[in-house]
N, C-alpha and C positions, 0 to 999 in steps of 0.2 A: 494601603490602597483602598479607595472607596469602591463600593459595589458598582459593577457596570450597569448602566441604564440606557434606555433607548431615546434617541433624539433624531430630529430631522434637520437637514441643512437647507437654508433659504438664502437667496442672494441679497446683497445690499450694494448700491452704487453711489450713494451720496457721501459715504465716509471713505477715508483712506484705506487702501488695501491692507494696511498693517493692523486694522482693527477687527476684532472678533466681538460681535454683538450678542448679548444674551439678556433675558429678562431678569429682573431683581430676584424673583423667587429661585430661578435656576442658579444664579450667582451665589445666593445664600446657601443653597443645597450643596454646591460644589466647593464652597469656601473661597470664592474669588471676590475681589473688591475692584472698584473703579480704577482704571488706568494701571492695573497690575500687569507686569510683563510676564508672559508665559511662553511655553513652547507648545505648538500644535503638531501632533504626529499623525501621519497616515503612512504606516510603515516605519522604517527605522529612523529616517531623518526628521528632525524637528525644525519647525519654522517659527521664528520669533514673532510674537503677536502681542498686542495690547488689548486688554479687556475693556469693553465699553458697555456698561450696565444700563439697560433701558427700562424705564418704568412702564406701567401699563399704558396703552393696550398692546404692548409688544408680546407676541405669543410665547408661552412657556414651553419648555421641552424642545426648543429650537435654537440652533446656532446660526448666526447670519455672517456670511463671508462675502468678500468681493467676488463677482462673477468670474473674473480671470483666475483667481486663486482656486475657486471651485473646479474650474477646468484643469488647471495645472496639477491639482491633487488627484484628478480622476474621479471626483465625487459626482453624485447625481442629486439634483434638486428634489426635495419633497419625498425622499425615500428614508426608511428607518435605518439608523446606524447605531451600533453599540458603542458606548463611550465609557472610558474609565479615566480616573484621575490618579496620578502617581507623582509624588515629589513636585507638585505644583505644575505638572504638565498635563495636557489633554491628549488622550489617545483615542482615535476613531478607528473602528474595525473589529478585530485585527485585519491586517492585510495579509491574505493567504495566496501564495502562488503555487500552481500545480505545474511541475517541470516535466516536460515530455520530449520525445524525439520529433524532429522536424518532419513535416508532411508537405507534399506538393499541391494538394487540393485545397485551395483557399475556401471553398464552400464547406469543406469538412476539415478544418485546420488540425484536428487531432485524430484523424483517421478512425480506426475501430474504437477509440476511446471517446469519440465525440459525444455520444449520449451520456456516458458516465460522467464526463467532465461538466457537461451542461447541467446535470443533476446536482453535482457538487456545488456549482455556482448558485443554483436556485436554493439549495438548502442553506448555504452560507448567507444568502440574502435574507432568508426568513429569520436567521439568528442575529441579524444586524452586522454581519461580517462582510468584508470585501474580498471577493475571490476571482481569480483569473487564471487562465492557462498560458503557458509560455514555453518556447524552445530555449534550451540552454544557450544556443547560438545567439540569442537576442538579449543576452545580459551584457550590459556595459558597466563593468566594475569601476572604471575611472570616473564616469559621470554618475554612478550609483543609480542607474535607471534600468528598467526592464520593459521591453515592448512585448505585448501579448494580446490575448483575446478574452473578452467577456461575452456573456450570453444574455441578451436583452430582447424581450418580445419575440422569441423564437428566431432570433437572428444573431449571428456572430459579429461582434463589433471590435475593431482594433482599439487597443488602449495602451497607455504608457504610465507606469507608476515608478515610484522610488523603490528601493529594495524592500522586499516583503518582511513582515515579522516572522512568518513561518512558511516553510516550503514543504509541499507534499510531493515527493519524488515518484514519478510514474514512468520514467524513461526506461527503455528495455535494454539499452547498451551503455557501456561505460568506457568510451574512448578517452585517451589521455587529455584532450582538450576539455571534455566534459568534467573529468575529475578535477582539473585545475579550476574550472569555474565554480564547482561545488566548494572547493577549499577556500576560494576567494569570498564566496557568499558567507561561509561559516566564520571566516575572520572578520567580516563586516558586522557580524552579529545575528545573521539569519539562523533561526532554529529549524531543524529538519525533523519531520515526523518519523522517518526511517533512515538507517544507514544506507550506504550506496550498494552494498554487495554482500552476499553471504553464500559461499560455495558449499557444496555437499560435504566435502572432506573436512572443511573448517567446522561446519555444523556438527558433524559426527564427533570430532575431537572435543568440541565444547560440551556435547551431551555426556561424554565420558567423565567430565569433571563433576557431574552430579551422580553420586552412587545410586540414588533411587531410580535413575533412568536406565541403568544397565540392562535390566531384564526386558526392556522394550526395544532394544537396539539389535537389528539383524547384524550378523558379522559382516564387517566392511573393511576393505583394504584399499589404499591408494596404489594403483597399478604402476609399478616401476619396471616390471618384467612380466611377460605372459606366463611365466612359470607360476606366478601367484594365481592366475586364472585356472591353471591346471590343478593346483593344490586345492582350490576352492571347489572345483568340479568333482574331484575325488571324494570330497567330504559331503557335498550337497547334491551333486548330479545336475542341478539346474542353478544357474547364477544369472545375475543381471549386471551388465556394464553400463555405467551412467557417466556422462560428461560432468566434470566438477562444476562447471559454470553453466550448464544447460538449463532450459526451462521448457514448459509446455510439452514434455515428453519427447522432445527432439533428440534424435541420435541415441536413444536407449536401445541396447542390444540384449537379446535373450539368447543364452547359450545352454545347450543340453548335451550331456555326455552320460549315457545310461550306465556304462561300465567301462572297464579298462580297454577292452578291445573294440568298442563301438566308436563310430566317427563323431565328430563335433557337428551338431546341428545348430545353426544360428538363424536369427531373424531380427529384422528391425524395419522401421518405417522411414522412407526417404521420399520427400515431396508427396506425402499422403499416399504413397504406394508401399505395400508390404513386400519386403525383400526377404527371400529365404535362400539358404545355402548350406552346403555340407563341406567340411574339411576333414581330411584323414590324418593330418599331422598338425601339431601345435604351430609350427612355422607357417604352414598353409593357412591356418585360421588367422594368424596375425596379419599376413599379407592380405587376406580377403577383407579384413575389417579396416584396413588403412583408408579405404574410400570414404568411410563414414567417420573415422576417428579424426582425420584431418590434423594430426599432430598435436591434438589437445590432450590434457590430462583427464584420466578416467578413474572412477572407483569401480571395484568389483564387489558385489554384495550377494549374500545368500538369497535365494528365492523364498518369498513368503507365499504359502499356499492360501491365497486370498479367497474370500467368499465370492461367489458368482451369482449373477442375476440373469436368468434365462441364458446361461452358458457364457456370459460375458463377465470379464474381470471387474471387480468393484473395490473401491476404497472410499474412505470418508474424508471430506474436506471440512475442517473446523475453522471458522472465521473468528479469531480472537483479537480484540481491539481494546485500546485504552479509551476510557470515557472522559467526560468533562472534569473528573477529579483526578485524572492521571492513573486510574486503577484498571487492571486487566479485567475484561468481561467477555464472555462468549456471546457473540452476536447471532450466530446460527451455525448449523451443521447439516450436511446432506451427503448422501452417497453419490459418487461419480461413477458412472458405468461406461466402460470402454465399448467402442463399436465392435461388431462381430469380427473375430479373428485378431483383434488388437492385443498387444502385449502390455498396454498401459490403459489407464482409465481417463486420460485427459480429454476434457471437453473440446479443446481446440483441435484435437485429432478426430473429431466426429462422434465423441461420446455423448452420453445423456445423463440424466439425474434420477434419483429416487429418494423418497423420504426415508429417514433412518429406521423408523419403527416398522415401516412396511417391509423392508428387506430383512431386518434382524428377526422379526417375528416369524418369518418363513423358515429360519434356520435354528432358532433357539426358543426355549420357553420364555414366558413373560418375565419370570424371575431372573433368568440368565440375561435376558435383554437389558433389564434395568441395571444389572450389575456391570454389563459391558459399557453402557452409556455413562455410568458414573466413573468408570475407569478411564474412558476416553476423555471426559472433562478434566479429570485429575491430570492425565498425561499432557493435555493441551496447556493447562496452567503451568505445569512444571517445565515444559519445553519453553514456553514464552518467558517465564521468569529466569530460566537459565541463560537463554540467549540475551535477554535484556541486561542481565548482570555482567556478562562477559563481552557483549558486542553492542550494547545499547548506547543511548536510549533508543528504544524501538516502540512504535505506536500501534502497529498492526502486523499480523501474520496470518497467512493461510497455511494451516498445519494439516498435512496429509497423514492419516492414520489408517493402518490396515487391520482388519479383523480376519483371522484365519479360520479354517474350517472347524477348529476345535474351540473357537471363541476367544483365542488369545489376542491381545492387543499389541500392535507393533507401531513404532514411529517410522515413518517413511521419509518425510521431507518437510521443510519449513520454507515458505515463500514470502519474500518481502514486498512483492507487488501482486497480491492475489486478485484474481478475477472474481466477479460476483455472479457470473452467468448461470451457475448451477442452481441458484435459488429461483431464477426466472424459469428454468426448465422444469422445476417441480411445482411451479405455480405459487411460490412463496414470495410474492413481491413485497410484502410487509417487512420480511427479514432483509431483503435486498436493500430496502430504503433505510433500515436501521444501520446497515453496514456503510451506507453513504453518509449518514448523519454523524457517525462516530468520529471520523477523521476531522471534521469541522469542529466538533465539540472538544476534541483533544487539542487541536490547534489553538482554540480559544484558551484552553488551560495553559498551554505552553507560553502564550503571549500575556497571561495574567488577567484574562477577561472572565475567567470562571473563579468561583470561590475556592 
């Protein structure tokens, strides 16, 4: 494969649509000759073309295509594109699709992810890639086409492309139809930055495969009977129940039972409202929690006595992502601080952020703080590598790590669709930008546009 280079697309109308025009110098650089038959790729599908080499004054570093072909391929005139040559074919892009859930507001086609996706598109443009957002419902596998939106001049614009080289999944649900579409895209040759789903119990079992991670894991069980909850309460007095497939702190339950004769005290958040209750028997506790359990699977986990910031619960979010060489790198980390009275630290539940050294230095010496930070980094890399080995390939993770009152480090959770808002909350917009660039760089790597 030749190194990727930057070119511009310009129109021609005097030649047949089957011709691709380029300057002599560019043809020599790319290894093409007059009337050579090639395939031109924007995305997975290649179009048969014939090379027409033009002598000066034809501009170098430009490819000239018929205007109708430019439109059909979804290309823009006079913008920079990254180009690579492989097996005598020209690849422009790569074409990167961001898959999300359908929204009803056409002015904000991606809802709360609007700003995030617009930034991804802009960063891709700067790297010469083509990026657009789409709903899985708008994939036509038979025609190998995807309808979606791009972001140009501060405006959302409808576009239609062939199947993307790489897909960045940002959908929040996984209904059967969506899973079928994803499988169809994979069979067609699309590469995905992340797998579709990673449950808490599955994650815990995968962590157990790595002996070095055992000391970081709170005791966890898949709840098959509330007798397990009772056993855990006898051992730890405070436990958390968490839905196997939940996210953003939804439906997490805290249960306290101080001693054998005391009642069960529980609390959880429902529709951003804190719900508290008391049960005097285990059967009563189970009945009381049916409202929030909704018949889904839960794990029960020992409580970690986490650090607090101004009396509010705190844990650390580590954003770890693969770079343009396909290697794991930590892009940023910050503490997430739960709102007053909350049993979780989630930003979506009204939480805030704090710089890691600001909080750690309040609780520990500078020496101990540095030791904790190094252990956090080690744990993040080990978790990412373990999940990548058993459930990959994975391109990015938001790993939540707890630090307890004694300075011990604990693994809490790994998220396949991590938010970046905590970095904005602590005023670290530079780190947030890095976390947006990395998926585009990794997509270029997956598509063969990076060395």
